[in-house]
Structures are given as structure tokens and as C-alpha cells.
C-alpha atoms as a printed R data frame, in Angstrom:
    type eleno elety resid chain resno       x       y       z
1   ATOM     1    CA   MET     A     1  55.903 -37.898 140.712
2   ATOM     2    CA   PRO     A     2  55.625 -34.173 141.639
3   ATOM     3    CA   LEU     A     3  58.826 -32.175 141.846
4   ATOM     4    CA   ALA     A     4  59.924 -31.153 145.337
5   ATOM     5    CA   CYS     A     5  61.723 -27.908 146.160
6   ATOM     6    CA   ASP     A     6  65.389 -28.492 146.974
7   ATOM     7    CA   PHE     A     7  65.205 -26.137 149.955
8   ATOM     8    CA   CYS     A     8  61.837 -26.519 151.705
9   ATOM     9    CA   ARG     A     9  60.981 -29.966 150.218
10  ATOM    10    CA   HIS     A    10  57.423 -28.883 149.466
11  ATOM    11    CA   GLU     A    11  55.943 -30.253 146.257
12  ATOM    12    CA   SER     A    12  55.044 -26.737 145.244
13  ATOM    13    CA   LEU     A    13  57.058 -25.918 142.139
14  ATOM    14    CA   ASP     A    14  55.293 -23.759 139.572
15  ATOM    15    CA   CYS     A    15  56.781 -23.645 136.050
16  ATOM    16    CA   ALA     A    16  57.414 -19.978 135.261
17  ATOM    17    CA   TYR     A    17  59.682 -20.025 132.216
18  ATOM    18    CA   VAL     A    18  61.264 -22.217 129.527
19  ATOM    19    CA   PRO     A    19  64.776 -21.000 128.627
20  ATOM    20    CA   GLU     A    20  65.492 -20.109 125.007
21  ATOM    21    CA   GLY     A    21  67.818 -22.592 123.325
22  ATOM    22    CA   THR     A    22  67.937 -25.155 126.141
23  ATOM    23    CA   GLN     A    23  69.556 -28.402 125.041
24  ATOM    24    CA   ARG     A    24  68.288 -30.273 128.093
25  ATOM    25    CA   GLY     A    25  64.593 -29.437 128.009
26  ATOM    26    CA   LEU     A    26  65.163 -27.240 131.044
27  ATOM    27    CA   LYS     A    27  62.275 -25.493 132.762
28  ATOM    28    CA   VAL     A    28  62.516 -22.804 135.432
29  ATOM    29    CA   TYR     A    29  60.286 -23.147 138.484
30  ATOM    30    CA   VAL     A    30  59.327 -20.896 141.374
31  ATOM    31    CA   CYS     A    31  58.656 -22.645 144.668
32  ATOM    32    CA   THR     A    32  55.284 -21.285 145.797
33  ATOM    33    CA   HIS     A    33  56.207 -22.005 149.440
34  ATOM    34    CA   CYS     A    34  59.694 -20.542 149.967
35  ATOM    35    CA   GLY     A    35  60.257 -18.607 146.723
36  ATOM    36    CA   LEU     A    36  63.457 -20.367 145.607
37  ATOM    37    CA   VAL     A    37  63.872 -20.287 141.824
38  ATOM    38    CA   GLN     A    38  65.278 -23.542 140.469
39  ATOM    39    CA   SER     A    39  65.574 -25.489 137.217
40  ATOM    40    CA   ALA     A    40  64.723 -29.063 136.325
41  ATOM    41    CA   PRO     A    41  65.416 -31.704 135.261
42  ATOM    42    CA   ARG     A    42  68.528 -32.063 137.374
43  ATOM    43    CA   ILE     A    43  71.740 -32.708 135.479
44  ATOM    44    CA   ALA     A    44  72.646 -36.347 134.820
45  ATOM    45    CA   ARG     A    45  76.426 -36.348 135.229
46  ATOM    46    CA   THR     A    46  78.410 -38.241 132.618
47  ATOM    47    CA   LYS     A    47  82.051 -38.147 131.520
48  ATOM    48    CA   GLU     A    48  81.018 -36.674 128.190
49  ATOM    49    CA   ARG     A    49  82.162 -33.087 127.753
50  ATOM    50    CA   HIS     A    50  80.271 -30.904 125.330
51  ATOM    51    CA   ALA     A    51  82.153 -28.447 123.159
52  ATOM    52    CA   ALA     A    52  82.531 -24.891 124.356
53  ATOM    53    CA   ALA     A    53  79.525 -22.753 123.472
54  ATOM    54    CA   VAL     A    54  79.654 -18.977 123.692
55  ATOM    55    CA   SER     A    55  76.083 -18.348 122.675
56  ATOM    56    CA   GLY     A    56  73.429 -15.979 123.913
57  ATOM    57    CA   GLY     A    57  71.108 -18.915 124.559
58  ATOM    58    CA   ALA     A    58  70.744 -21.473 127.330
59  ATOM    59    CA   ASP     A    59  73.424 -23.740 125.856
60  ATOM    60    CA   TRP     A    60  76.191 -21.323 126.883
61  ATOM    61    CA   GLY     A    61  79.056 -22.937 128.781
62  ATOM    62    CA   ASN     A    62  82.203 -25.050 129.019
63  ATOM    63    CA   VAL     A    63  84.628 -22.134 128.652
64  ATOM    64    CA   ARG     A    64  84.889 -21.695 132.427
65  ATOM    65    CA   TYR     A    65  87.144 -18.738 133.077
66  ATOM    66    CA   GLY     A    66  84.785 -16.528 135.087
67  ATOM    67    CA   LYS     A    67  85.760 -17.724 138.553
68  ATOM    68    CA   GLY     A    68  89.079 -15.947 138.300
69  ATOM    69    CA   PHE     A    69  87.281 -12.595 138.359
70  ATOM    70    CA   ARG     A    70  86.073 -13.329 141.903
71  ATOM    71    CA   THR     A    71  89.380 -14.245 143.552
72  ATOM    72    CA   GLN     A    72  90.234 -10.833 144.989
73  ATOM    73    CA   ALA     A    73  86.725 -10.343 146.372
74  ATOM    74    CA   ALA     A    74  86.924 -13.668 148.206
75  ATOM    75    CA   LEU     A    75  90.390 -12.943 149.608
76  ATOM    76    CA   ALA     A    76  89.297  -9.514 150.816
77  ATOM    77    CA   ALA     A    77  86.285 -11.059 152.543
78  ATOM    78    CA   LEU     A    78  88.486 -13.671 154.229
79  ATOM    79    CA   ALA     A    79  91.096 -11.149 155.328
80  ATOM    80    CA   GLY     A    80  88.388  -9.193 157.093
81  ATOM    81    CA   GLN     A    81  87.245 -12.201 159.126
82  ATOM    82    CA   CYS     A    82  90.331 -14.280 159.961
83  ATOM    83    CA   ASP     A    83  94.093 -14.165 160.420
84  ATOM    84    CA   LEU     A    84  95.589 -15.357 157.135
85  ATOM    85    CA   SER     A    85  98.966 -15.896 158.803
86  ATOM    86    CA   ALA     A    86  97.485 -18.646 161.023
87  ATOM    87    CA   PRO     A    87  97.838 -22.379 160.246
88  ATOM    88    CA   LEU     A    88  94.499 -22.669 158.444
89  ATOM    89    CA   ALA     A    89  92.967 -25.615 156.614
90  ATOM    90    CA   LEU     A    90  90.811 -24.571 153.651
91  ATOM    91    CA   LEU     A    91  88.562 -26.569 151.317
92  ATOM    92    CA   ASP     A    92  88.222 -24.999 147.859
93  ATOM    93    CA   VAL     A    93  85.045 -26.432 146.325
94  ATOM    94    CA   GLY     A    94  85.311 -26.289 142.542
95  ATOM    95    CA   SER     A    95  88.931 -25.146 142.328
96  ATOM    96    CA   ASN     A    96  88.673 -24.880 138.524
97  ATOM    97    CA   ARG     A    97  91.762 -23.258 136.974
98  ATOM    98    CA   GLY     A    98  93.283 -22.621 140.396
99  ATOM    99    CA   SER     A    99  93.029 -18.836 140.515
100 ATOM   100    CA   PHE     A   100  91.803 -18.718 144.110
101 ATOM   101    CA   ALA     A   101  94.074 -21.561 145.248
102 ATOM   102    CA   HIS     A   102  97.215 -19.821 143.990
103 ATOM   103    CA   ALA     A   103  96.228 -16.465 145.503
104 ATOM   104    CA   PHE     A   104  95.180 -17.959 148.849
105 ATOM   105    CA   LEU     A   105  98.396 -19.941 149.311
106 ATOM   106    CA   GLU     A   106 100.420 -16.815 148.623
107 ATOM   107    CA   ALA     A   107  98.347 -14.752 151.084
108 ATOM   108    CA   ALA     A   108  98.278 -17.494 153.747
109 ATOM   109    CA   PRO     A   109 101.851 -18.831 154.068
110 ATOM   110    CA   ASN     A   110 101.035 -21.314 156.849
111 ATOM   111    CA   ALA     A   111  97.789 -22.667 155.393
112 ATOM   112    CA   ALA     A   112  96.990 -26.047 153.852
113 ATOM   113    CA   LEU     A   113  94.498 -26.332 151.027
114 ATOM   114    CA   THR     A   114  92.315 -29.153 149.706
115 ATOM   115    CA   ALA     A   115  91.267 -28.499 146.110
116 ATOM   116    CA   LEU     A   116  88.108 -30.277 144.962
117 ATOM   117    CA   GLU     A   117  87.609 -30.279 141.179
118 ATOM   118    CA   PRO     A   118  85.885 -32.918 139.016
119 ATOM   119    CA   ASP     A   119  86.709 -31.483 135.593
120 ATOM   120    CA   GLU     A   120  89.775 -33.334 134.363
121 ATOM   121    CA   ARG     A   121  90.598 -30.462 131.978
122 ATOM   122    CA   PHE     A   122  91.327 -28.095 134.865
123 ATOM   123    CA   ALA     A   123  91.969 -30.191 137.980
124 ATOM   124    CA   ASN     A   124  95.696 -30.405 137.318
125 ATOM   125    CA   SER     A   125  95.943 -26.643 137.742
126 ATOM   126    CA   CYS     A   126  96.289 -27.388 141.446
127 ATOM   127    CA   ALA     A   127  98.160 -30.698 141.176
128 ATOM   128    CA   ASP     A   128 101.649 -29.387 141.923
129 ATOM   129    CA   LEU     A   129 100.845 -26.582 144.323
130 ATOM   130    CA   PRO     A   130 102.654 -26.652 147.681
131 ATOM   131    CA   ARG     A   131 100.616 -27.441 150.804
132 ATOM   132    CA   THR     A   132  97.795 -28.681 148.583
133 ATOM   133    CA   ALA     A   133  95.863 -31.931 148.324
134 ATOM   134    CA   LEU     A   134  93.894 -32.397 145.096
135 ATOM   135    CA   VAL     A   135  90.666 -34.399 145.047
136 ATOM   136    CA   ARG     A   136  89.480 -35.101 141.508
137 ATOM   137    CA   ALA     A   137  85.795 -35.666 142.190
138 ATOM   138    CA   ARG     A   138  82.432 -34.013 142.441
139 ATOM   139    CA   LEU     A   139  81.393 -32.780 145.865
140 ATOM   140    CA   GLU     A   140  78.413 -35.170 145.912
141 ATOM   141    CA   ALA     A   141  80.689 -38.152 145.214
142 ATOM   142    CA   VAL     A   142  83.071 -37.744 148.172
143 ATOM   143    CA   THR     A   143  82.691 -37.873 151.938
144 ATOM   144    CA   LEU     A   144  85.321 -35.689 153.527
145 ATOM   145    CA   PRO     A   145  86.128 -36.065 157.246
146 ATOM   146    CA   ALA     A   146  83.909 -34.095 159.611
147 ATOM   147    CA   ALA     A   147  85.215 -31.053 161.500
148 ATOM   148    CA   THR     A   148  88.383 -30.891 159.377
149 ATOM   149    CA   PHE     A   149  88.499 -27.405 157.872
150 ATOM   150    CA   ASP     A   150  88.722 -23.874 159.193
151 ATOM   151    CA   ILE     A   151  87.351 -22.451 155.925
152 ATOM   152    CA   VAL     A   152  85.192 -23.685 153.063
153 ATOM   153    CA   HIS     A   153  85.407 -21.566 149.920
154 ATOM   154    CA   SER     A   154  82.838 -22.114 147.171
155 ATOM   155    CA   CYS     A   155  82.773 -19.787 144.165
156 ATOM   156    CA   HIS     A   156  80.090 -20.089 141.484
157 ATOM   157    CA   THR     A   157  79.701 -23.805 142.185
158 ATOM   158    CA   ILE     A   158  76.540 -24.216 144.264
159 ATOM   159    CA   GLU     A   159  74.284 -23.275 141.340
160 ATOM   160    CA   HIS     A   160  75.592 -26.305 139.397
161 ATOM   161    CA   LEU     A   161  74.930 -28.919 142.077
162 ATOM   162    CA   GLY     A   162  72.084 -31.400 142.086
163 ATOM   163    CA   GLU     A   163  71.209 -30.605 145.719
164 ATOM   164    CA   ALA     A   164  72.244 -27.153 146.850
165 ATOM   165    CA   PHE     A   165  70.836 -27.288 150.404
166 ATOM   166    CA   ALA     A   166  72.430 -30.669 151.091
167 ATOM   167    CA   ALA     A   167  75.767 -29.263 149.902
168 ATOM   168    CA   LEU     A   168  75.538 -26.349 152.346
169 ATOM   169    CA   LYS     A   169  74.767 -28.722 155.203
170 ATOM   170    CA   ASP     A   170  77.786 -30.798 154.215
171 ATOM   171    CA   HIS     A   171  79.940 -27.658 154.216
172 ATOM   172    CA   ALA     A   172  78.857 -27.163 157.836
173 ATOM   173    CA   ARG     A   173  79.649 -30.811 158.630
174 ATOM   174    CA   VAL     A   174  83.252 -30.627 157.384
175 ATOM   175    CA   LEU     A   175  83.948 -27.308 159.124
176 ATOM   176    CA   LYS     A   176  85.311 -27.090 162.631
177 ATOM   177    CA   ASP     A   177  83.165 -25.361 165.225
178 ATOM   178    CA   GLY     A   178  83.188 -21.671 164.386
179 ATOM   179    CA   GLY     A   179  84.624 -22.345 160.923
180 ATOM   180    CA   LEU     A   180  84.002 -19.951 158.042
181 ATOM   181    CA   LEU     A   181  82.046 -20.402 154.834
182 ATOM   182    CA   VAL     A   182  82.869 -18.042 151.944
183 ATOM   183    CA   LEU     A   183  80.118 -18.546 149.389
184 ATOM   184    CA   ASP     A   184  79.858 -16.790 146.038
185 ATOM   185    CA   ALA     A   185  77.035 -17.379 143.533
186 ATOM   186    CA   PRO     A   186  75.326 -15.649 140.595
187 ATOM   187    CA   ASN     A   187  72.737 -13.054 141.587
188 ATOM   188    CA   LEU     A   188  69.232 -13.513 140.185
189 ATOM   189    CA   ALA     A   189  68.756  -9.739 140.481
190 ATOM   190    CA   LEU     A   190  70.654  -9.401 137.205
191 ATOM   191    CA   VAL     A   191  67.605 -10.567 135.237
192 ATOM   192    CA   GLY     A   192  65.823  -7.398 136.318
193 ATOM   193    CA   THR     A   193  68.196  -5.103 134.404
194 ATOM   194    CA   GLU     A   194  66.631  -3.180 131.532
195 ATOM   195    CA   ASP     A   195  69.316  -3.983 128.938
196 ATOM   196    CA   ILE     A   196  69.505  -7.762 129.367
197 ATOM   197    CA   ALA     A   197  69.355  -9.621 126.069
198 ATOM   198    CA   GLU     A   198  71.175 -12.902 126.678
199 ATOM   199    CA   GLU     A   199  69.547 -15.990 128.194
200 ATOM   200    CA   TRP     A   200  70.423 -15.998 131.894
201 ATOM   201    CA   PHE     A   201  68.922 -19.403 132.748
202 ATOM   202    CA   ILE     A   202  71.570 -21.625 131.184
203 ATOM   203    CA   ASP     A   203  71.578 -25.417 131.038
204 ATOM   204    CA   LYS     A   204  74.409 -25.781 133.545
205 ATOM   205    CA   HIS     A   205  72.754 -23.748 136.319
206 ATOM   206    CA   LEU     A   206  70.073 -25.427 138.407
207 ATOM   207    CA   PHE     A   207  69.617 -22.869 141.199
208 ATOM   208    CA   HIS     A   208  68.951 -19.161 140.833
209 ATOM   209    CA   PHE     A   209  69.355 -17.290 144.102
210 ATOM   210    CA   THR     A   210  68.246 -13.913 145.304
211 ATOM   211    CA   ALA     A   211  70.046 -12.444 148.297
212 ATOM   212    CA   ARG     A   212  67.104 -13.496 150.447
213 ATOM   213    CA   THR     A   213  66.774 -17.095 149.287
214 ATOM   214    CA   LEU     A   214  70.517 -17.767 149.516
215 ATOM   215    CA   SER     A   215  70.874 -16.145 152.938
216 ATOM   216    CA   ARG     A   216  67.895 -18.142 154.247
217 ATOM   217    CA   MET     A   217  69.439 -21.351 152.918
218 ATOM   218    CA   ILE     A   218  72.829 -20.572 154.473
219 ATOM   219    CA   GLU     A   219  71.278 -19.913 157.870
220 ATOM   220    CA   ALA     A   220  69.057 -23.004 157.690
221 ATOM   221    CA   ALA     A   221  72.152 -25.126 156.948
222 ATOM   222    CA   GLY     A   222  73.611 -24.214 160.343
223 ATOM   223    CA   PHE     A   223  75.436 -20.912 159.806
224 ATOM   224    CA   THR     A   224  75.293 -17.354 161.068
225 ATOM   225    CA   ILE     A   225  75.977 -14.804 158.345
226 ATOM   226    CA   ILE     A   226  78.696 -12.372 159.413
227 ATOM   227    CA   GLN     A   227  79.159 -10.544 156.099
228 ATOM   228    CA   GLN     A   228  76.186  -9.831 153.869
229 ATOM   229    CA   ASN     A   229  76.300  -9.491 150.115
230 ATOM   230    CA   ASP     A   230  76.866  -6.079 148.565
231 ATOM   231    CA   PRO     A   231  73.385  -4.876 147.494
232 ATOM   232    CA   ALA     A   232  74.953  -2.790 144.717
233 ATOM   233    CA   ASP     A   233  76.394  -5.911 143.063
234 ATOM   234    CA   LEU     A   234  73.705  -7.242 140.730
235 ATOM   235    CA   THR     A   235  76.015  -9.913 139.305
236 ATOM   236    CA   ASN     A   236  77.248 -11.825 142.365
237 ATOM   237    CA   LEU     A   237  76.104 -12.838 145.827
238 ATOM   238    CA   LEU     A   238  79.076 -13.070 148.198
239 ATOM   239    CA   PHE     A   239  78.382 -14.124 151.791
240 ATOM   240    CA   VAL     A   240  80.683 -14.980 154.674
241 ATOM   241    CA   ALA     A   241  79.105 -17.133 157.380
242 ATOM   242    CA   ARG     A   242  80.247 -18.880 160.551
243 ATOM   243    CA   LYS     A   243  79.244 -22.399 161.545
244 ATOM   244    CA   SER     A   244  76.973 -21.915 164.520
245 ATOM   245    CA   GLY     A   245  74.580 -24.800 165.111
246 ATOM   246    CA   ALA     A   246  72.296 -27.484 163.788
247 ATOM   247    CA   SER     A   247  70.509 -27.264 160.455
248 ATOM   248    CA   GLN     A   248  66.779 -26.613 160.206
249 ATOM   249    CA   ASP     A   249  64.354 -29.123 158.745
250 ATOM   250    CA   VAL     A   250  61.247 -26.927 158.652
251 ATOM   251    CA   ILE     A   251  61.445 -23.952 156.292
252 ATOM   252    CA   ALA     A   252  58.852 -21.219 156.747
253 ATOM   253    CA   ALA     A   253  56.752 -19.969 153.863
254 ATOM   254    CA   ASP     A   254  57.772 -16.686 152.237
255 ATOM   255    CA   PRO     A   255  54.873 -15.346 150.135
256 ATOM   256    CA   GLY     A   256  56.616 -12.024 149.584
257 ATOM   257    CA   GLU     A   257  59.620 -13.738 148.013
258 ATOM   258    CA   VAL     A   258  57.303 -15.853 145.836
259 ATOM   259    CA   ALA     A   259  55.567 -12.733 144.508
260 ATOM   260    CA   GLN     A   260  58.856 -10.944 143.869
261 ATOM   261    CA   ALA     A   261  60.292 -13.969 142.029
262 ATOM   262    CA   ARG     A   262  57.285 -14.181 139.750
263 ATOM   263    CA   ASP     A   263  57.411 -10.450 139.035
264 ATOM   264    CA   LEU     A   264  61.153 -10.590 138.331
265 ATOM   265    CA   LEU     A   265  60.760 -13.433 135.841
266 ATOM   266    CA   ALA     A   266  57.894 -11.653 134.068
267 ATOM   267    CA   ARG     A   267  59.950  -8.452 133.729
268 ATOM   268    CA   TYR     A   268  62.934 -10.460 132.512
269 ATOM   269    CA   GLN     A   269  60.974 -12.096 129.723
270 ATOM   270    CA   ALA     A   270  59.531  -8.764 128.591
271 ATOM   271    CA   ALA     A   271  62.937  -7.019 128.647
272 ATOM   272    CA   ARG     A   272  64.658  -9.823 126.725
273 ATOM   273    CA   ALA     A   273  61.985  -9.840 124.036
274 ATOM   274    CA   ARG     A   274  62.212  -6.055 123.671
275 ATOM   275    CA   ASN     A   275  66.010  -5.998 123.548
276 ATOM   276    CA   ARG     A   276  66.357  -8.902 121.145
277 ATOM   277    CA   MET     A   277  64.064  -7.085 118.716
278 ATOM   278    CA   ALA     A   278  66.175  -3.940 119.107
279 ATOM   279    CA   LEU     A   279  69.374  -5.757 118.142
280 ATOM   280    CA   ALA     A   280  68.426  -5.475 114.474
281 ATOM   281    CA   GLY     A   281  68.433  -1.686 114.860
282 ATOM   282    CA   ALA     A   282  71.791  -1.849 116.624
283 ATOM   283    CA   ALA     A   283  73.202  -3.870 113.725
284 ATOM   284    CA   ARG     A   284  71.839  -1.305 111.240
285 ATOM   285    CA   GLU     A   285  73.590   1.519 113.098
286 ATOM   286    CA   LEU     A   286  76.884  -0.351 112.948
287 ATOM   287    CA   ARG     A   287  76.450  -1.087 109.239
288 ATOM   288    CA   GLY     A   288  75.918   2.638 108.711
289 ATOM   289    CA   LEU     A   289  79.405   3.337 110.046
290 ATOM   290    CA   HIS     A   290  81.021   1.916 106.892
291 ATOM   291    CA   PRO     A   291  83.727   2.628 105.747
292 ATOM   292    CA   ARG     A   292  85.054   3.404 109.215
293 ATOM   293    CA   ARG     A   293  87.456   0.849 110.700
294 ATOM   294    CA   ILE     A   294  85.434  -0.778 113.502
295 ATOM   295    CA   ALA     A   295  86.850  -2.774 116.396
296 ATOM   296    CA   LEU     A   296  84.362  -4.604 118.590
297 ATOM   297    CA   TRP     A   297  85.570  -5.404 122.120
298 ATOM   298    CA   GLY     A   298  83.692  -8.297 123.707
299 ATOM   299    CA   ALA     A   299  83.147 -11.453 121.630
300 ATOM   300    CA   GLY     A   300  80.885 -13.251 124.080
301 ATOM   301    CA   ARG     A   301  77.155 -13.629 124.473
302 ATOM   302    CA   LEU     A   302  76.079 -10.133 123.443
303 ATOM   303    CA   PHE     A   303  78.161 -10.334 120.274
304 ATOM   304    CA   ASP     A   304  76.612 -13.721 119.497
305 ATOM   305    CA   LEU     A   305  73.127 -12.212 119.768
306 ATOM   306    CA   LEU     A   306  74.115  -9.188 117.670
307 ATOM   307    CA   VAL     A   307  75.079 -11.613 114.888
308 ATOM   308    CA   ARG     A   308  72.367 -14.245 115.276
309 ATOM   309    CA   GLU     A   309  69.416 -12.088 116.299
310 ATOM   310    CA   GLY     A   310  70.403  -8.707 114.881
311 ATOM   311    CA   GLY     A   311  71.826  -9.885 111.571
312 ATOM   312    CA   PHE     A   312  75.155  -8.086 112.007
313 ATOM   313    CA   ASP     A   313  77.865  -9.198 109.562
314 ATOM   314    CA   PRO     A   314  81.067  -9.717 111.578
315 ATOM   315    CA   ALA     A   315  83.124  -9.483 108.368
316 ATOM   316    CA   GLN     A   316  82.600  -5.723 108.678
317 ATOM   317    CA   LEU     A   317  84.959  -5.637 111.663
318 ATOM   318    CA   ALA     A   318  88.582  -4.619 111.470
319 ATOM   319    CA   LEU     A   319  89.188  -6.250 114.874
320 ATOM   320    CA   LEU     A   320  87.238  -8.523 117.204
321 ATOM   321    CA   ILE     A   321  88.852  -8.231 120.633
322 ATOM   322    CA   ASP     A   322  88.376 -10.469 123.640
323 ATOM   323    CA   ALA     A   323  91.265 -10.879 126.063
324 ATOM   324    CA   ASN     A   324  89.672 -13.828 127.848
325 ATOM   325    CA   LEU     A   325  88.126 -15.833 125.015
326 ATOM   326    CA   LYS     A   326  91.314 -15.454 122.947
327 ATOM   327    CA   LYS     A   327  92.973 -17.836 125.427
328 ATOM   328    CA   HIS     A   328  90.423 -20.575 124.753
329 ATOM   329    CA   MET     A   329  89.345 -20.335 121.106
330 ATOM   330    CA   PRO     A   330  90.793 -18.899 117.894
331 ATOM   331    CA   GLU     A   331  87.703 -17.270 116.350
332 ATOM   332    CA   ARG     A   332  84.069 -16.253 116.783
333 ATOM   333    CA   HIS     A   333  81.540 -16.334 113.957
334 ATOM   334    CA   GLY     A   334  84.359 -16.741 111.451
335 ATOM   335    CA   VAL     A   335  86.430 -13.789 112.687
336 ATOM   336    CA   ALA     A   336  89.832 -14.341 114.276
337 ATOM   337    CA   LEU     A   337  90.004 -13.116 117.860
338 ATOM   338    CA   ALA     A   338  92.448 -10.329 118.659
339 ATOM   339    CA   THR     A   339  93.959  -9.161 121.922
340 ATOM   340    CA   PRO     A   340  93.863  -5.637 123.370
341 ATOM   341    CA   ASP     A   341  97.483  -5.245 122.276
342 ATOM   342    CA   ASP     A   342  96.293  -5.315 118.650
343 ATOM   343    CA   LEU     A   343  94.286  -2.119 119.130
344 ATOM   344    CA   ASN     A   344  95.653   1.285 118.160
345 ATOM   345    CA   ASP     A   345  94.457   4.343 116.249
346 ATOM   346    CA   HIS     A   346  95.692   2.872 112.980
347 ATOM   347    CA   ALA     A   347  93.893  -0.458 113.479
348 ATOM   348    CA   ALA     A   348  90.508   1.108 114.303
349 ATOM   349    CA   ASP     A   349  88.907   4.529 114.429
350 ATOM   350    CA   THR     A   350  85.711   3.290 116.140
351 ATOM   351    CA   VAL     A   351  85.491   0.866 119.059
352 ATOM   352    CA   VAL     A   352  82.211  -0.793 120.036
353 ATOM   353    CA   VAL     A   353  82.272  -1.946 123.667
354 ATOM   354    CA   MET     A   354  80.028  -5.021 123.730
355 ATOM   355    CA   SER     A   355  79.958  -5.438 127.497
356 ATOM   356    CA   ARG     A   356  77.837  -4.195 130.358
357 ATOM   357    CA   PHE     A   357  79.659  -4.945 133.587
358 ATOM   358    CA   PHE     A   358  83.222  -4.368 132.384
359 ATOM   359    CA   ALA     A   359  82.403  -1.396 130.150
360 ATOM   360    CA   ASP     A   360  84.154   1.233 132.292
361 ATOM   361    CA   GLU     A   361  87.309  -0.870 132.520
362 ATOM   362    CA   ILE     A   362  87.324  -1.493 128.753
363 ATOM   363    CA   VAL     A   363  86.746   2.196 127.976
364 ATOM   364    CA   ARG     A   364  89.797   3.146 130.040
365 ATOM   365    CA   ASP     A   365  91.858   0.595 128.145
366 ATOM   366    CA   VAL     A   366  90.566   1.803 124.763
367 ATOM   367    CA   LYS     A   367  91.402   5.432 125.586
368 ATOM   368    CA   ALA     A   368  94.927   4.412 126.514
369 ATOM   369    CA   ARG     A   369  95.488   2.348 123.353
370 ATOM   370    CA   ALA     A   370  93.501   4.292 120.750
371 ATOM   371    CA   PRO     A   371  92.934   7.774 122.180
372 ATOM   372    CA   ARG     A   372  91.483   9.203 118.940
373 ATOM   373    CA   ALA     A   373  88.956   6.394 118.410
374 ATOM   374    CA   ARG     A   374  85.233   6.998 118.811
375 ATOM   375    CA   ILE     A   375  83.772   4.745 121.529
376 ATOM   376    CA   ILE     A   376  80.253   3.305 121.274
377 ATOM   377    CA   LEU     A   377  78.794   1.537 124.317
378 ATOM   378    CA   TYR     A   378  76.422  -1.426 124.063
379 ATOM   379    CA   ALA     A   379  73.968   0.271 126.438
380 ATOM   380    CA   ASP     A   380  73.799   3.393 124.248
381 ATOM   381    CA   LEU     A   381  73.596   1.357 121.049
382 ATOM   382    CA   LEU     A   382  70.676  -0.650 122.409
383 ATOM   383    CA   ALA     A   383  68.904   2.412 123.825
384 ATOM   384    CA   ARG     A   384  69.021   4.195 120.455
385 ATOM   385    CA   ALA     A   385  67.722   1.076 118.701
386 ATOM   386    CA   ARG     A   386  64.838   0.759 121.161
387 ATOM   387    CA   LEU     A   387  63.878   4.401 120.673
388 ATOM   388    CA   SER     A   388  64.018   4.000 116.914
389 ATOM   389    CA   SER     A   389  61.806   0.898 116.944
390 ATOM   390    CA   ALA     A   390  59.279   2.640 119.240
391 ATOM   391    CA   ALA     A   391  59.017   5.712 116.993
């Protein structure tokens, strides 16, 4: 039976890419009618939990700490659109470790919150919060009362769902007239960056939105967008929308979006291949630093690729720092994880910042903790390796 697009329902999905390292046989499709990029097969939900994987391939996942980085952005968006001192009712879809729930209840002293979280490892994070009802279930498995909530907050959840458009229409159903949707999702634009090396199309993500495809889906679900995403943010798509009317059943074709999606995926594959080859040169540069004391800050996906693809020996490191992963695992590639507090001029004289989007923040921290250390950025390391391989 032909696959149908989740958004427009046309049987017009064209396979454009097979993710590297997929454990589910995932394929990435472009809808040739509306342009939505989506993966199949859809996830079969079971109670089995796979071990945490912090790899550069498609099997990455199950660490689940990233939502906390988006809490302040969501609160700022809400504060600009509603009175947080009012007696609000909010549904937090995918409450995870409770970062948003805690912050919202503190900012909204008269609000009530319903936390929806299926993962039994994290659901209890909201179990004892005041003014909070916890629902331990997947969104697709529950039917919440209609016209109940003033706000629906969904952060990096919609891309995991089996039916994204149906979920948005259900968000409209449970909202009161004029209620607000605060929706945050990964931004497909990231795959167009020149220094991308990790696999972006991971097994746990089924939908891959551009600003255009997600905004069209929000509006078709019965909303009017009142705050657009920040075009400078290539990592996230944050929209605020107001419930405004009935959903649409007929979705117009968008040939421009189809062409742009295909071009983006082609550029992504070329950039990844080029950068993965360059990682060997990056590893050689780091080996050449011996006998300097090297600290590497960022033990996630880029570090995994540096070891697996580039052949870097992590035993060369004096410190492997990752403030977030340290909370969830003891080591990476056989090296014990350290915290930023372990860094000083005596511990390391060179710090490699293995991060793109938090590089500036990490550099400031390094300069404060080890002011005499030489700092090497991933972007510069990769650029030098690419130039060397092209020569």
C-alpha cells in the first residue's frame, strides 16, 4: 500500500535519503505535493526502552535532556502574549524532566498545569508539583476534555508522534476559544549548515519541519499564528498561535517547498560526506599537539564521530568535559566524564570546544576557568582539515 503524507494525505512520498546507522530501517521522504519531509516506517510503540546512545548516527537518543534548554524561550513567548498572573489552565505535552513545568508554575502563581508524559523514567518529575495533574500516557492514547485549556505547550515532541497533523488538530480541540498554542520543534534548516557532520535524521524523529511546512500545518489545524519563529535560529522553530477556527481538509500543493526540500537534502548529504572525511585530518591535528595537556569540552555526537570516523584516540585527553552528559552517564569511549569545575590551567593547557551552537558560551567559561589555555574551536578544526584534504 503506498505511503500517504501525514499532512496533505496525498500518496506522493518520494524517498530522498536513508539515514546512516538507522536501527529501524528508516527512510526519509519528501512529499511531492506539499513538501513536508517525513520518515517512515512510523514507530511501533512498546514498553521496551533502548539504552542511551550518544552516537553521531541515526541511533542517537534516550538521554533526553535537551528540552530544558528551551524553557526560557517558551516562557518569554508566553509572557508576551498572555497575563501569567491570571488563573490559567495549561497542558504541557511531553513534560519530560519537568523543566518547563517547574518554571511555569513559579511564573504563573494562579495557574493549574496538566503534565502529559509517557516515559516512566521521567514522568515522576512532575508527580509532586503543586497545582499539577500528571497523566502518564502518550498523547495519542488519551482523550482529554474539549475546550479545557487556555494554553497548550509542546516542546520538541511533535516530531516524535505517529501523526503530527492529527496531534495539532487535537491541541485545537482541547483549547478554549482563543486559547494559545506554544509549539517548539527542531528546525530542518540546520541540515543546510556547512559544518554538519552528525546524522540529523535520527530514528526517534518522524517529522522534519521547515518554518514554512510547520506554519502551514499549524494554520491548517485551526490556528492563527501570532508569533513567528526567529529566522536566525537554525536549530529550533518556536511558534505561538491562537485557536481561531475549523481545521482544513484540503492542503494546497507547494512546488517551491518541494524543490527547496530536495535541494536541502542533497546539500546535506554532500556536506556530511565532506565533513566526515575531514574528521581524520582533525584527529591528526589533535594528535600533533602531544605532549600538551588537552581538554575536550563536548562529549556528544561530534566527539563520537571524531573517534569513530576520524580515528582520534580519546586516551590522549587529560579531561573530557560535558556538564550535561555527566549527569546521565559516567564515561564516553572509555574516558571518564569531567565537569567544568575540573578545568583549570594546571589540568589543561589546550581546550578543544567540540560544539557548534554553544561554542561562544563554552569559550567564555573556559576563559574564566583556564585563562592561559589555548582554545581550539570545532569549526576551525574542521575548516583546516577540509583545506588540507583539498590541497
